[in-house]
N, C-alpha and C positions, 0 to 999 in steps of 0.2 A: 296530835295523838290519835292513833287509829284504834277504835273500839271494836273488839272482835269476839264473836261467839263461835265455838268450834263444836262439831259433832263427830263422835266416833263411838261405835259400840264395842270396841276392844279396850279393856281396862289398861293394858300395858301401853297401847298406842295413845290413849287419852293422857296418861301420865307423861309420856314423852312430849306430846303436844304442849302440855302445861309448861314443861321445862323450856322448850324451844321458844314459845311465844312470850313467856315472862322474862326471858333473857334479853329481849329486844327493848331498847329504851323508848322506841316510838310506838309500842303496842300496849294497849290496855286489854288484857284478856279478862273478859267479863265472866265467862263460864265455859266449861267443856261439858257438853250434854252427852249422856251415854244411852239415852232412850229416845228413839225417833219420835215417840209421841209427845215428848217434852220440847221438841225443837221449835215448833210454831209458837207455843205459849211463851217460851223464853225470848224469842225474837220480838214478839208483840210487846212483852213487858219491858225489855231492855233497849229496844230500838238501836241495835249496833250498826256500825258503819259497814261491817263486812261479816259474812258468814262463811266459814270453811266447813263444807259439808261432805263428809265421807260417803262415797257412793256404795250403799248396801242394797240388798234386795228390797228393803222397805222404802228406799228413796226412789220414788217414781214421779211421773209427770204430775200426778195429783198433788204431791207434796210441794213440788216446785211452784205449781200454780197458786197453792195456798200461801206460800211465802211471798210471792210477788204481789198478791192482792193485799196481804197483811202489811207488808213493809216495802213499798215500791222503791224506796231510796236505799235499801240495804243491798249491797253488792254481794253476789253469791259466787263462790268458787267451789267447783266440784273436785274432790280429792279422790282419785281413782287408781285402781290397778289396771283395768281395761274398760273400754266403753265402745259400743257400736257407733258407726257413723250416724245411724238413724237417731239414736238417743241423744247423741251430741248435737245434732241439728235441732231436735225438739227442745233440748235444754237452752240452746242459743235463742230460739224463738221466744222462750219464756223469760229471757233476760239474764241468763247465767253469763257472767262476765269473764270467767276463767275456768279452764279444765287442767288440773295439775296432777301429774302422775306421782303415785306414792313411793316410787323408787328414787325420787330426787332427794338430795341431801337437804339438811335443815336450812342452810343459807339460801337454797333455791326456793324453798317454801316461803321464807320471809320476803325474798325478792318479788315473787309472784304476788303476794298480798299487798306489798307496797305499790306495785305497778297498777294493780286493779283498783286500789284505793285512790290512786291519782287519776283514774278515769280511763286507763288503758285496758285493752283486752289481752288475755293470756291463753294461747293455745299452742301446743307444740307443732313441729313441722309435719309430723305424720298426720295429725288431725287436719291441719290446714290443707295438705295435699288431698286428703279424702273429701274435704268440703268442696274443693275446686272440681273434683272428678264426679261429684254426686249430682244426680238429676233430681229435681223436685217436681212432683206431679200432684196437682191439686185434684181432689175428687169431689164430686157432688155428694150430697147426703145419701142419695140412693146408691150411688156407686160404692161409697164407703160401707154401707150396710151389706151390699152384695159380696164385696171382697171379704169382709169379716166372716160371713156365713160360709163362703167358699173355703176359707182357711180352716173352718171347723169340720170340713169333710162332707158337707151336705150336698146332695144331688140337686139337679135343676128343679125337679118336682118339689123337693123339700124346701128349697129356697123360695120357690113361688108361693108355697103355702104360708111360710113365715111372713113374707112381705106382701101378701095379698095381691100377687101378680099372676098373670098367665105364664105357663111354662115357655111359651113362645117369646114373651117379653123378656124373660130372664135370658134366653139365648141371644136376643138382640143386644142386651146390655153386656153380656160376656164378650160378644164379638167386638163391640166398641172398646171395651176395656183392654182386650188383647192388643188392639192397635194403639190405643192411647198410652199404655204402659210399656209396650214392646215385649210382652210376654209371648212365648211360643205356644203355650197351652195353659189350661186351667191349673195344672199342677205347679208350673212355674209362677203363675200369678198368686197361688196360695202361699208359696214360699216367700215371695216378696211381702205379702200381707203379714205372715207370721213374724218376720223380722221387724216390721213396723208396729205391730199391735201389742207388743209385750206390755208397754205402759198402760194401754187401754185395758188389757186383761187384768193388770194389777188393780186398777181403779175399780173395775167391776167386782173383783173379789173383796174389795173394801166395803161393798154393800150398795153401790149405786148404779150398777151396770144394767144396761138393757140394749136392745137392738138399735136404739137411737144413739148410743154412745159409740160411734163408729169412727174409723179412720177418715180423716179429711185430707191428709197429705201422705204421699208415699215418697220416701227418700231412697233412691236407688244408686248404690255405689258402683259405677261402671267398671272401675279397675278391679274390684274384688268380687264381682257379682257371682261368677261361676263357682269360685271356691266357697263363698259364703253359702250359696244355695246347697252345695253338697254337704257342708258342715251342718246346716240347719236340718237337712233331711236325716242325717245320722242321729240327730238329737231328738227327733220326733218320736213319740211312743209308737210301738208297732201297730197299734190299732189305727192311729192316724195315717201312717204310711200306707196301710192297706186300703183305707177308705179313699185316700187321695189318688192312689194308683188305679183303683177300680173305676174312678170317674174321669181319669185323665183323658181317656179316648173319646168321651162323649161331650157334646156341646149342646 
């Protein structure tokens, strides 16, 4: 018998999940949690075999890390509409065993849960192709700090002040980062950072962020890089686009 906790913040979806999971003879549905703040306590208290976790804006890397630390034996499946390649990679590194699209029918949901409970991984073909095409670039602590500040639109002099470095040292770091990452200029490097730093931003907003909570890995999807970069640029607030463009020509 597979013991399951599910999370969804949509009441109708929660009710549908209850009906689907309780209809399966090999599933014991312990609870459907509707508040993200109750997920970790519920998992700690009940110690389920599997957690079906709806991917909402409140579900970030910090939540996944908490869950893995609290119950390392609980297998986690993310239930998604869409997910970036970068977040999917981060989730896998934190032990997520499956990523299931919410457009799939009920029987596919149950099949996924059963496979993951048996020790298998579950990722659809589109995500698998993205994983194979994705480059993983590890950053030093200092490089991560610099990339994060660059993404915030800071100029070299401002970055130097924050990191207690000389402006010349910042230029050297940037030159090395362009070569390491394969970015054409600081604007493209900032866009790569923005795609990878969403989870870190969310953690910071939860109250623990500092310049030390930086990116340590960049995931770059080579197949979709150009499209995603343009998409990210269009979503940035006008104030960011202006500051990034203003500094793109200088190193």
